[in-house]
Backbone as a ProteinNet text record, in pm:
[ID]
protein_1_A
[PRIMARY]
MTKTSLPKFDSPPVIETVLSVQFSQIPNFSSAHAGWFWKNYLDPSWDQVKSSSRIGDQFERFGDNSVWRLESGFTIQAQPMAERLQIIKSENQRMIQVQDNRFIHNWRKSESGDYPSYKKLLPEFKENFSKFQQFTSDSDNPDLELNQWEVTYVNHLPKGELWNSATDWVKICPNFDVMVTDIPGLVIDNFRGSWSFVINKNQGRLHVDMKHARLVDESGPEILMLQLTARGPVNKNIGLWAGFDIGHEAIVRSFADITSPEYHKIWGRRK
[TERTIARY]
-276.4	-262	-350.5	-377.6	-465.2	-397.2	-465.5	-411.7	-391.9	-439.5	-430.2	-289.9	-253.5	-122.9	-66	63.8	129.9	148.7	148.1	182.9	327.8	348.5	479.4	519.6	647.4	698.2	813	815.6	930.4	1055.1	1032.9	1145.3	1116.7	1103.7	1074.2	1200.7	1153.6	1274.1	1363.1	1348.8	1428.4	1581.5	1656	1801.8	1877.1	1802.3	1866.7	1763.1	1789.4	1688.2	1785.6	1729.9	1804.3	1719.9	1771.3	1711.7	1804.2	1743.6	1840.1	1770.5	1851.3	1805.7	1893.9	1823.9	1893.7	1875.2	1981.6	1986.7	2052.5	2044	2115.3	2265	2329.9	2474.1	2553.1	2647.8	2733.4	2842.2	2862.1	2970.2	3108.3	3179	3325.4	3346	3246.4	3261.6	3347.1	3438.5	3528.1	3542	3608	3632.2	3714.1	3796.2	3876.9	3779.2	3678.1	3578.2	3505	3465	3396.5	3495	3624.8	3724.5	3734.2	3725.1	3738	3614.5	3505.7	3378.8	3401.7	3451.4	3466.2	3566.9	3675.7	3779	3749.9	3685.2	3677	3532.3	3422.9	3294.6	3232.1	3292.2	3230.7	3330.9	3283.9	3370.6	3445.2	3561	3644.2	3585.8	3455.4	3401.3	3359.7	3353.3	3326.4	3476	3524.8	3661.2	3699.5	3595.8	3625.2	3565.2	3635.7	3583.7	3612.4	3523.1	3556.4	3473.6	3532.4	3458.6	3369.1	3259.9	3164.4	3123.2	3058	3011.5	2897.3	2884.9	2780.7	2643.9	2548.9	2402.6	2354.1	2283.1	2240.3	2109.7	2065.9	1959.7	1838.2	1742.6	1611.8	1502.9	1403.3	1294.7	1169.3	1064.2	928.9	847.8	787.3	708.2	566.8	478.1	332.8	247.7	121.7	39.1	97.2	81.9	141.2	291.3	355.6	498.2	557.7	465.2	511.9	588.5	709	797.6	801.4	760.6	756.1	839.9	967.2	1063.9	1181.4	1244.4	1367.6	1485.8	1573.6	1690.7	1797.9	1867	1971.2	2097.9	2114.4	2232.2	2354.6	2347.1	2456.6	2442.3	2527.4	2529.4	2673.1	2682.2	2806.8	2823.6	2929.6	2965.8	3083.4	3061.3	3163.2	3295	3274.4	3399.6	3364.4	3461.3	3437.1	3350.8	3257.9	3174.3	3231.8	3221.8	3275.1	3210	3289.9	3239.8	3155.2	3098.5	3028.2	3124.8	3133.5	3216.5	3130.4	3166.9	3082.6	3177.6	3111.2	3181.9	3113.8	3186.7	3124.4	3171	3071.4	3099.7	3163.6	3235	3316.9	3225	3098.8	3016.9	2961.3	2987.4	2957.4	2812.1	2731.2	2584.8	2541	2613.4	2573.6	2664.9	2614.4	2698.8	2637.7	2727	2690.2	2752.6	2669.8	2726	2704.8	2801	2800.6	2853.3	2783.9	2835.1	2788.5	2809.1	2792.4	2641	2541.3	2408.2	2322.9	2380	2310.6	2382.7	2291.1	2343	2254.2	2317	2246.2	2293.7	2197.3	2219.7	2163.2	2247.2	2208.8	2217.9	2124.7	2149.3	2143.1	2248.4	2259.7	2265.4	2181.3	2167.3	2308.2	2354	2455.8	2419.9	2502.9	2469.3	2446.5	2497.9	2487.1	2383.5	2310.8	2228.5	2090	1989.1	1846.3	1816	1702.2	1654.5	1622.9	1688.2	1645.4	1528	1434.3	1311.4	1339.4	1240.7	1248.6	1268.1	1205.5	1216.6	1355.5	1430.7	1572	1660.8	1635	1725.4	1700.6	1586.9	1564	1648.7	1653.4	1743.5	1886	1925	2072.7	2097.2	1990.7	2010.1	2013.9	1925.3	1923.5	2053.3	2111.4	2233.9	2353.8	2359.6	2467.8	2447.8	2321.6	2295.2	2319.8	2291.3	2327.2	2476.7	2557.1	2702.8	2739.9	2674.7	2709.6	2670.1	2560	2515.8	2617.2	2665.2	2767	2894.1	2931.9	3053.6	3033.6	2919.2	2900.8	2904.1	2857.4	2856.6	3011.3	3084.1	3226.7	3308	3263.3	3348.1	3301.7	3225.8	3195.9	3096	3006.3	2912.3	2773.1	2685.2	2551.1	2468.5	2364.7	2283.7	2233.4	2218	2176.3	2025	2006	1872.1	1812.4	1735.5	1679.9	1578.4	1571.6	1468.8	1396.6	1452.6	1383.6	1414.9	1315	1336	1322.1	1382.5	1374.9	1395.4	1299.9	1305.5	1296	1392.4	1394.9	1411.1	1333.5	1346.6	1370.3	1467.8	1502.7	1481	1400.4	1368.3	1419.3	1479	1521.9	1446	1391.1	1306.1	1374.1	1459.2	1545.5	1463.3	1513.4	1455.6	1495.7	1400.3	1437.3	1382.5	1370	1326.8	1170.2	1149.8	1018.7	945.8	1012	964.7	1051.3	1005.3	1070.4	1077.8	960.1	953.5	871.3	874.7	807.8	652.4	600.3	457.8	425.1	527.3	513.5	506.2	550.1	554.9	430.7	317.7	182.5	135.3	202.1	170.9	225.1	332.8	402	323.5	300.7	221.3	106.3	-19.3	-135.3	-172.6	-149.3	-192.6	-94.8	15.2	112	65.7	75	34	139.1	192.7	293.6	234	295.8	254.1	264.2	167.3	175.9	150.8	192.3	179.3	141.6	65.4	27	129	237.4	333.3	399.9	401.9	458.3	612.9	658.5	804.6	846.2	768.1	801.6	760.1	870	850.3	912.5	842.9	892.2	1008.8	1116.7	1232.8	1297.4	1231.4	1287.2	1179.8	1192.4	1091.7	1150.3	1106.4	1127.2	1017.7	969.2	854.2	865.2	808.4	811.6	682.1	634.8	512.3	539.8	458.9	469.3	326.5	321.9	190.5	209.2	117.6	131.1	71.5	142	108.9	21.3	-103.9	-187.4	-170.1	-231.1	-246.1	-104.1	-19.3	108.8	205.5	192.4	288.7	423.9	408.9	535.7	497.2	585.6	554.5	620	547.8	602.9	637.6	758.6	803.9	828.2	764.9	774.9	844.3	956.6	1032.4	1048.5	1017.3	1025.3	1099.2	1205.6	1278.9	1331.4	1348.3	1405.4	1556.3	1645.3	1791.7	1872	2001.5	2097.2	2189.2	2221.6	2306.7	2449.4	2520.3	2662.4	2702.5	2677.6	2712.6	2623.2	2643.6	2561.3	2549.9	2651.6	2642.6	2592.3	2551.5	2496.2	2370	2311.6	2180.5	2065.2	1963.5	1850.5	1764.1	1716.1	1623.9	1525.1	1408.5	1310.8	1336.9	1372.5	1390.1	1281.8	1236.5	1122	1167.3	1182.2	1234.2	1119.3	1103.5	1004.8	1076	1056.6	1123.3	1012.6	1013.7	920.8	1002.4	963.1	1041.1	942.3	978.1	893.5	968.5	896.6	960.7	979	1077.8	1089	1046	946.4	911.8	841	772.2	710.8	595	539	428.3	476.7	589.1	638.6	787.4	820.9	962	1024.5	1152.3	1233.9	1175.1	1149.2	1107	968.1	879.2	739.2	741.6	829.4	853.1	902.6	997.7	1038.3	923	845.9	725.8	625.4	602.7	502.1	563.1	690.6	751.7	757.1	783.3	793.2	655.2	553	422.5	372.8	400.7	358.5	422.2	551.8	627.7	574.9	556.1	522.1	377.7	286.4	147.2	138.7	214.1	208.1	277.2	380.5	452.7	347	280.2	176.3	63.1	26.9	-84.5	-62.2	60.8	100	146.1	180.5	227.9	116.4	123.4	12	12.4	-103.7	-112.4	-33.3	-21.4	56.1	194.2	251.9	392.3	407	305.8	303.3	330.7	274.7	303.3	447.4	505.5	639.6	732.6	695.5	775.1	733	633.4	601.2	525.4	427.7	338.4	266.8	270.1	197	82.9	62.5	-45.5	-106.2
-1100.1	-1177.1	-1298.1	-1354.7	-1471.2	-1597.9	-1706.7	-1839	-1934.5	-1886.6	-1967.6	-1982.8	-2092.7	-2113.3	-2014.7	-1983.5	-1876.3	-1921.1	-1830.3	-1858.3	-1915.5	-2003.3	-2063.1	-2058.3	-2030.1	-2021.7	-2109.1	-2190.5	-2276	-2190.7	-2084.3	-2001.5	-1853	-1805.2	-1663.9	-1571.6	-1456.9	-1358.3	-1302.9	-1356.6	-1306.8	-1331.7	-1223.6	-1247.7	-1227.2	-1175.6	-1155.3	-1158.1	-1220.9	-1214	-1173.5	-1098	-1055.4	-1072.4	-1128.5	-1138.4	-1056.6	-962.3	-872.5	-844.1	-833.1	-778.5	-663.6	-571.3	-453.7	-457.9	-397.4	-403	-281.9	-261.8	-141.9	-165.6	-50.4	-53.8	-134.5	-219.6	-293.5	-202	-182.2	-88	-123.6	-24	-39.9	-143.7	-166.5	-268.7	-206.9	-286.2	-237	-328.8	-298	-394.8	-511.7	-490	-608.3	-707.1	-662.8	-760.1	-833.3	-762.5	-831.6	-939	-909.3	-1005.4	-1123.4	-1099.8	-1204.9	-1295.9	-1235.3	-1325.2	-1406.7	-1355.2	-1428.9	-1544.5	-1508.2	-1614.3	-1726.5	-1694.9	-1784.9	-1852.8	-1797.6	-1849.8	-1904.3	-1877.4	-1931.1	-2032.8	-2128.9	-2231.3	-2187.7	-2257.3	-2214.6	-2183.2	-2232.8	-2217	-2058.1	-1985.4	-1841.7	-1776.2	-1778.7	-1746.5	-1608.9	-1527.5	-1395.3	-1279.5	-1182.2	-1065.2	-930.5	-837.2	-700.3	-607	-478.8	-373.5	-294.4	-239.9	-161.7	-54.5	52.6	159	110.7	154.8	95.8	146.3	68.5	107.2	175.7	294.2	365.1	296.1	343.4	294.7	314.3	217	232.2	180.5	270.9	231	261	170.5	198.9	254.5	372.9	441.3	448.3	451.3	443.4	561.7	586.9	680.7	821.6	870.3	1005.9	1016.2	896.5	891.8	871.4	857.3	844	963.8	929.4	1042	1047.1	1166	1192.7	1308.7	1289.1	1398.8	1351.6	1444.2	1414.5	1425	1333	1341.9	1420.8	1507.2	1585.2	1513.6	1394.4	1313.3	1363.6	1463.7	1525.1	1496	1420.9	1404.4	1418.4	1449.7	1469.2	1358.3	1281.2	1171.5	1211.9	1163	1197.4	1125.2	1008.8	923.8	842.7	793.7	719.4	587.9	558.8	440	322.8	204.5	80.2	59.7	3.3	-26.4	-151	-190.9	-313	-408.8	-530	-634.6	-740.3	-754	-849.5	-984.5	-1092.4	-1220.5	-1309.7	-1355.1	-1423.3	-1573.6	-1654.5	-1801	-1843	-1948.7	-1991	-2017	-2065.2	-2085.9	-1954	-1842.9	-1705.7	-1673.2	-1750.2	-1716.8	-1668.6	-1700.8	-1651.7	-1543.6	-1448.9	-1345.8	-1315.8	-1309.6	-1251.9	-1112.5	-1020.2	-882.8	-843.1	-793.2	-753.6	-610.2	-547.4	-415	-394.8	-289.6	-274.8	-270	-259.3	-260.7	-343	-437.4	-511.1	-638.8	-739.6	-872.4	-903.6	-938	-960.3	-1089.7	-1158.3	-1280.7	-1262.2	-1270.1	-1251.7	-1385.1	-1405.5	-1495.8	-1425.9	-1455.4	-1389.5	-1486.9	-1467.8	-1557.9	-1569.8	-1686	-1708.7	-1806	-1822.7	-1904.2	-2042.7	-2097.4	-2238.2	-2267.5	-2172.2	-2202.1	-2145.6	-2233.7	-2188.5	-2123.2	-2038.4	-1981.1	-2078.5	-2064.4	-2150.6	-2089.3	-2173	-2119.8	-2040.8	-1967.5	-1902.2	-2009	-2121.8	-2228.6	-2280.9	-2265.3	-2310.1	-2198.4	-2075.6	-1956.6	-1919.4	-1940.3	-1893.2	-1988.8	-2122.4	-2193.2	-2154.2	-2122.2	-2063.5	-1950.8	-1850.7	-1731.7	-1757.8	-1847.3	-1877.6	-1934.2	-2021.3	-2088.3	-1981.6	-1905.5	-1804.7	-1688.7	-1648.7	-1538.3	-1595	-1724.8	-1778.5	-1773.6	-1796.9	-1783.5	-1637.8	-1539.8	-1411.2	-1370	-1421.6	-1390	-1457.2	-1573	-1633.4	-1546.1	-1499.6	-1402.2	-1283.3	-1225.5	-1096.8	-1134.7	-1249.3	-1305.3	-1328.1	-1394.9	-1427.9	-1308.1	-1195.2	-1070	-976.3	-1032.8	-962.1	-840.5	-859.8	-764.9	-804.2	-723.6	-750.5	-821.4	-895.1	-952.2	-844.9	-886.6	-806.2	-760.2	-624.3	-569.9	-551.4	-646.4	-640.3	-535.2	-463.6	-362.5	-357.7	-415.2	-422.7	-543.4	-601.2	-708.9	-653	-718.9	-685.2	-791.2	-799.8	-897.2	-825.4	-853.8	-792.4	-899.4	-880.7	-966.8	-868.9	-893.2	-815.5	-891.8	-841.7	-911.9	-828.5	-909.2	-840.5	-897.7	-805.9	-844.1	-799.4	-875.3	-831	-790.4	-689.5	-639.9	-751.2	-770.4	-872.8	-1011	-1037.9	-1167.3	-1148.3	-1042.8	-1022.1	-896	-806.9	-689.9	-629.8	-540.1	-476.7	-327.8	-269.4	-125.9	-83	43.2	88.1	56.8	43.3	12.6	-132.6	-215.1	-349.4	-365.7	-263.3	-277.2	-312.8	-245.8	-266.8	-408.7	-480.3	-626.2	-703	-660.4	-737.1	-695.9	-567.5	-521	-447.1	-511.4	-456.8	-326.8	-302.4	-177.9	-63.6	-83.6	13.7	84.1	210.2	283.6	391.4	380.4	465	607.2	709.6	840.3	880.7	930.2	963.5	1118.2	1161.2	1300.5	1311.6	1411.7	1426	1512.9	1554	1637.3	1546.6	1593.2	1507.2	1486.7	1368.1	1342.4	1308	1317.4	1301.6	1149.7	1064.7	928.2	895.4	828.3	782.9	683.7	703.5	604	566.1	614.7	573.5	603.2	525.9	526.9	490.5	551.3	513.5	540.1	442.4	466.4	396.1	446.4	387.2	404.5	298.1	282.7	227.5	261.7	193.1	166.4	51.2	5.2	-44.7	-5.5	-55.8	-203.6	-286.8	-435.5	-455.8	-497.4	-548.4	-476	-362.7	-294.8	-261.5	-205.9	-158.6	-269.4	-390	-488.5	-458.7	-382.2	-351.3	-269	-247.7	-173.6	-239.9	-240.1	-294.7	-180.6	-178.3	-87.5	-150.6	-97.2	-155	-44.3	-83.3	2.3	-58.2	14.1	-24.6	76.9	35.5	129.8	66.6	138.6	93.1	130.8	38.8	59.8	-26.9	-6.9	-86.8	-165.5	-286.5	-367.7	-321.5	-314	-298	-147.9	-105.2	35	73.8	201.6	269.8	192.5	97.5	21.9	-117.8	-142.9	-279.2	-306.6	-430.5	-469.8	-395.9	-368.2	-292.5	-396.4	-358.3	-440	-347.2	-410.5	-353.5	-415.9	-344.1	-392.2	-367.5	-479.4	-470.1	-516.1	-428.1	-470.2	-443.8	-548.6	-546.9	-570.3	-464.5	-473.9	-463	-548.3	-541.7	-524.4	-432.5	-398.8	-366.5	-407	-373.5	-395.1	-361.2	-361.2	-500.9	-521.1	-644.5	-590.9	-642.9	-599.3	-718.5	-681.7	-791.7	-852.5	-793.1	-852.3	-921.7	-883.8	-952.3	-973.3	-1102.7	-1143.3	-1138.5	-1165.8	-1169.2	-1268.8	-1385.6	-1494.1	-1473.6	-1422	-1378.9	-1259.1	-1172.1	-1063.7	-1102.2	-1194.4	-1249.9	-1310.1	-1394.3	-1457.9	-1360.4	-1258.5	-1144.5	-1078.4	-1047	-974.9	-1061.1	-1195.9	-1281.9	-1300.5	-1320.7	-1333.1	-1212.6	-1096.3	-974.9	-955.2	-988.9	-977.3	-1074.1	-1201.5	-1305.8	-1276.4	-1245.9	-1220.4	-1098.3	-994	-867.5	-885.5	-957.3	-984.5	-1058.9	-1159.5	-1229.1	-1152.9	-1051.5	-960.5	-860.2	-799.3	-692.5	-727.7	-853.9	-901.2	-987.7	-1005.3	-1065	-1214.6	-1269.2	-1417.3	-1473.8	-1383.4	-1410.1	-1449.1	-1356.5	-1373.7	-1482.2	-1509.7	-1615.8	-1749.1	-1765.1	-1889.3	-1897.9	-1789.4	-1800.3	-1831	-1788.7	-1811.6	-1937.4	-2018	-2145.3	-2140.3	-2062.5	-2052.1	-2178.9	-2235.6	-2366.8	-2348.4	-2235.7	-2201.8	-2072.1
1655.2	1520.5	1543.6	1415.9	1416.8	1450.7	1474.1	1513.4	1387.4	1262.9	1159.6	1102.8	1030.4	986.3	895	904.6	828.3	679.8	585.5	444.3	441.3	354.9	319.3	177	146.9	14.8	1.9	-119	-141.2	-189.9	-261	-313	-296.6	-170.8	-149	-197.5	-234.1	-282.7	-173.6	-46	59.9	41.2	68.7	52	187.7	288.2	411.4	512.7	632	751.8	873.2	962.2	1075.8	1202.2	1304.1	1442.1	1534.7	1605	1678.5	1808.9	1915.9	2046.6	2094.6	2144.1	2199.3	2353.7	2419.8	2564.5	2625.3	2747.7	2806.3	2793	2767.8	2743	2842.9	2802.9	2887.3	2928.2	3056.5	3095.8	3048.9	3006.1	2965.1	2855	2782.5	2666.6	2551	2506	2397.1	2283.5	2183.2	2068.4	2119.9	2222.4	2282.6	2336	2404.5	2468.6	2349.2	2246.4	2127.9	2078.1	2065.9	2023.5	2110.2	2236.4	2346.6	2329.2	2312.2	2289.3	2151.6	2054.4	1932	1946.8	2001.5	2011.9	2118.1	2224	2333	2343.2	2272.7	2292.8	2163.6	2051.3	1925	1869.9	1801	1746.8	1625	1589.7	1475.3	1337.6	1317.4	1192	1170.9	1285.7	1274.2	1254.5	1128.6	1104.1	1047.5	1029.9	964.6	1050.1	1067.1	1147.5	1062.7	1085.6	1034.9	1128.4	1132.2	1220.4	1127.4	1191.5	1126.6	1235.6	1183.8	1270.4	1357.3	1481.1	1567.1	1529.5	1568.9	1541.5	1664.8	1645.4	1761.4	1822.5	1932.9	1999.2	1913.3	1920.9	1839.2	1928.8	1947.9	2039.6	1968.7	1971.2	1926.5	2039.2	2008	2118.9	2059.1	2153.1	2119.7	2183.7	2132.8	2194.2	2212.8	2333.1	2357.2	2343.1	2358.2	2347.5	2212	2107.1	1975.4	1929.9	1860.1	1814.1	1668.6	1617	1470.8	1446.9	1422.6	1397	1328.8	1248.5	1194.5	1287.5	1288.8	1377.1	1318.7	1395.4	1344.4	1298.1	1356.1	1316.4	1387.4	1476.9	1550.9	1695.5	1758.8	1901.9	1957.8	2083.1	2154.7	2252.2	2241.6	2322.2	2421.6	2547.9	2645.9	2618.6	2549.9	2519.7	2394.2	2322.6	2209.6	2240.5	2143.3	2167.3	2096.3	2152	2098	1954	1863.9	1732.2	1742.8	1616.7	1599.9	1533	1595.9	1537.9	1462.3	1333.6	1254.9	1243.8	1286.5	1292.6	1196.3	1095.4	970.5	969.9	949.3	949.4	806.7	816	699.3	574.9	588.7	470.9	422.7	485.4	444.6	428.3	497.6	504.2	639.7	753.6	871.6	928	995.4	1057.4	1189.3	1288.4	1431.9	1441.7	1489	1517.8	1661.3	1726	1869.2	1884.6	1972	2013.6	2165.4	2219	2363.9	2402.2	2305.6	2339.9	2246.1	2172.6	2069.8	2032.4	2014.8	1960	1838.5	1722.6	1596.5	1529.5	1476.6	1404.1	1261.7	1159.7	1016.8	941	859.5	742.9	624.1	534.6	399.8	292.2	182.4	74.7	-4.7	-39.5	-127.5	-235.3	-339.2	-455.4	-416.5	-306.4	-280.7	-170.5	-114	-9.1	-24.6	12.9	12.5	149.7	148.1	265.6	370.6	489.7	612.7	673.5	720.9	779.8	918.6	961.6	1093.2	1200.8	1185.7	1285.4	1301.4	1189	1198.9	1243	1213.6	1243.9	1399.2	1447.3	1589	1684.7	1670.4	1760.4	1742.1	1628.2	1611	1687.6	1679.5	1755.7	1902.9	1951.2	2101.7	2142.8	2063.7	2100.9	2117.5	2013.2	2014.3	2108.8	2125.7	2228.1	2362.8	2390.3	2524.5	2543.2	2448	2462	2495.3	2433.5	2458.8	2607.4	2640.7	2784.8	2892.5	2849	2940.7	2934.6	2819.4	2812.7	2904.6	2895.5	2975.5	3131.1	3159.8	3299.8	3347	3267.3	3284.8	3290.7	3220.4	3227.1	3337.4	3438.5	3553.2	3531.1	3427.2	3398.2	3454.3	3472.9	3526.4	3415.3	3442.4	3355.7	3257.4	3131.5	3027	3054.1	3029.6	3050.3	2915.7	2869.1	2725.2	2720.1	2611.6	2594	2456.8	2355.9	2220.5	2153.8	2077	1984.9	1842.7	1747.4	1608.6	1510.9	1407.2	1302.4	1169.5	1081	951.4	844.1	730.7	607.6	499.7	417.2	303.7	167.2	79.7	-43	-166.1	-253.9	-381.7	-496.3	-579.7	-701	-815.2	-884.4	-1001	-1114.5	-1180.1	-1312.8	-1415.2	-1506.8	-1614.8	-1577.7	-1447.3	-1402.4	-1355.8	-1271.8	-1212.8	-1260.3	-1324.3	-1388.4	-1481.6	-1571.4	-1669.1	-1664.5	-1620.7	-1604.6	-1469.3	-1448.9	-1330.7	-1329.8	-1453.1	-1459	-1420.1	-1414.1	-1363.5	-1208.7	-1140.7	-996.7	-930.4	-995	-934.8	-954.5	-1047.9	-1069.1	-947.4	-891.3	-780	-645.9	-638.4	-522.2	-563.1	-578.1	-630.2	-570.1	-443.6	-373.4	-399.1	-460.6	-496.5	-623.1	-624.6	-736.9	-770.7	-893.9	-940.2	-971.5	-907.5	-938.1	-1080.1	-1141.2	-1293.4	-1313.6	-1428.7	-1462.6	-1605.9	-1646.3	-1792.1	-1859.8	-1804.9	-1862.4	-1967.4	-2106.4	-2203.6	-2177.7	-2201	-2192.9	-2053.7	-1947.4	-1807.4	-1778	-1746.5	-1720.1	-1590.1	-1507	-1371.7	-1402.6	-1324.3	-1332.6	-1204.2	-1091.5	-961.6	-851.3	-744.3	-640	-502.6	-401.3	-263.1	-180.3	-101.9	-2.3	118.4	224.8	366.6	428.7	487	563.5	704.8	796.3	932.9	985.8	1055.1	1102.4	1244.3	1335	1466.5	1472	1545.3	1554.6	1679.8	1662.9	1765.1	1900.2	1912.2	2033.4	2107.4	2019.4	2064	2102.8	2045.7	2075.2	2004.1	1893.6	1825.9	1699.8	1607.4	1493.9	1372	1263.2	1136.4	1043	988.5	896.4	764.1	661.3	524.8	438.6	380.9	296.5	158.6	52.5	-80.6	-162.2	-239	-321.9	-450.8	-551.7	-675.5	-656.7	-681.4	-656.6	-751.1	-739.2	-811.2	-708.2	-747.6	-658	-664.8	-572.2	-554	-581.6	-703.9	-737.6	-842.4	-894.8	-990.4	-1131.6	-1143.3	-1270.8	-1257.4	-1144.7	-1110.8	-1159.5	-1149.1	-1202	-1113.2	-1177.4	-1114.3	-1029.7	-916.1	-837.1	-778.8	-736.7	-644.8	-509.2	-415.5	-280.3	-188.1	-127.8	-37.4	101.5	200.9	336.3	434.7	523.3	624.6	756.8	848	983.7	1085	1182.2	1291.8	1416.2	1503.9	1618.4	1729.2	1852.8	1969.1	2102.6	2211.3	2341.4	2407.7	2477.6	2569.8	2711.6	2766.2	2895.9	2969	3081.9	3159.1	3082.4	2984.4	2909.9	2784.3	2716.8	2594.2	2622.3	2615.4	2631.3	2495.7	2493	2372.6	2264.4	2317.9	2217.2	2165.6	2253.9	2215	2115.3	2135.1	2046.9	1906.6	1902	1771.5	1698.7	1776.1	1710.4	1656.1	1737	1696.3	1567.3	1567.4	1448.8	1327.6	1347.7	1232.5	1165.2	1251.4	1196.6	1121.7	1180.3	1112.6	972.9	970.2	841.8	743.3	769.7	671.6	634.7	719.8	671.7	596.7	622.3	554.2	403	404.6	272.9	175.9	233	154.7	108.6	197.4	180.1	69.5	74	-10.7	-155.2	-167.5	-290.5	-354.1	-496.9	-565.6	-569.9	-579	-608.8	-727.7	-837.9	-954.7	-919	-827.9	-792.6	-698.8	-612	-511.6	-582.5	-707	-774.8	-818.8	-852.1	-891.8	-764.3	-650.5	-538.9	-468.8	-520.6	-468.6	-341.8	-336.8	-218.3	-198	-71.5	-42.7	46.1	114	203.4	183.6
[MASK]
+++++++++++++++++++++++++++++++++++++++++++++++++++++++++++++++++++++++++++++++++++++++++++++++++++++++++++++++++++++++++++++++++++++++++++++++++++++++++++++++++++++++++++++++++++++++++++++++++++++++++++++++++++++++++++++++++++++++++++++++++++++++++++++++++++++++++++++++

């Protein structure tokens, strides 16, 4: 990646950011352990919890080890796996998620809060992940063996505000081209696309997902969702913090590159 400064936006369309680290499975980790971490290592402002299904291992592989296959979705476990605990802060914008092989820090947009920069979110992650590492140490587990970093930015582009029909999508993303047909009466009304890019000689991989969807349910408002996820290995060459920086830069530069200058003005681009 280049050394020039990153693009900045005053009002980007981002509605969620995620910093996540994956590690080797903690032995005998259970939902009770997650609750122990919540009650004894986080301050009282983290006052809401709920359980969710766990996230499976995700690894980026390169070269001869690249994997291009559909997963069956069917696995056999010797014993039940611990669920993922979602711990939500009282202001309802921050969420910590923990499971036996992953620690996640989310920011989610609300009506009363603006997007906090990566420079603000990263120290929050470091502080809370340090508490989780202390918890694993206090519970007589070995040091965490980190293996993957991950950064995600989710953007919502509402219909009526930024576009009105499928033909407008190319105005937002100039390189995007709606498939057309000459069959009379056939008009596109939905789209889903996914692309992946290797980051700088196998340092990681950037995944770009774009889809036309509705919020909440089938009667909700229409949006165009643009999600960018960067993920890569934690190893002797790339530590967790360097990985986050690599992923963040890849996402910010790619978002600015694939969206149009016309919309940059709407989002208040400064660089």
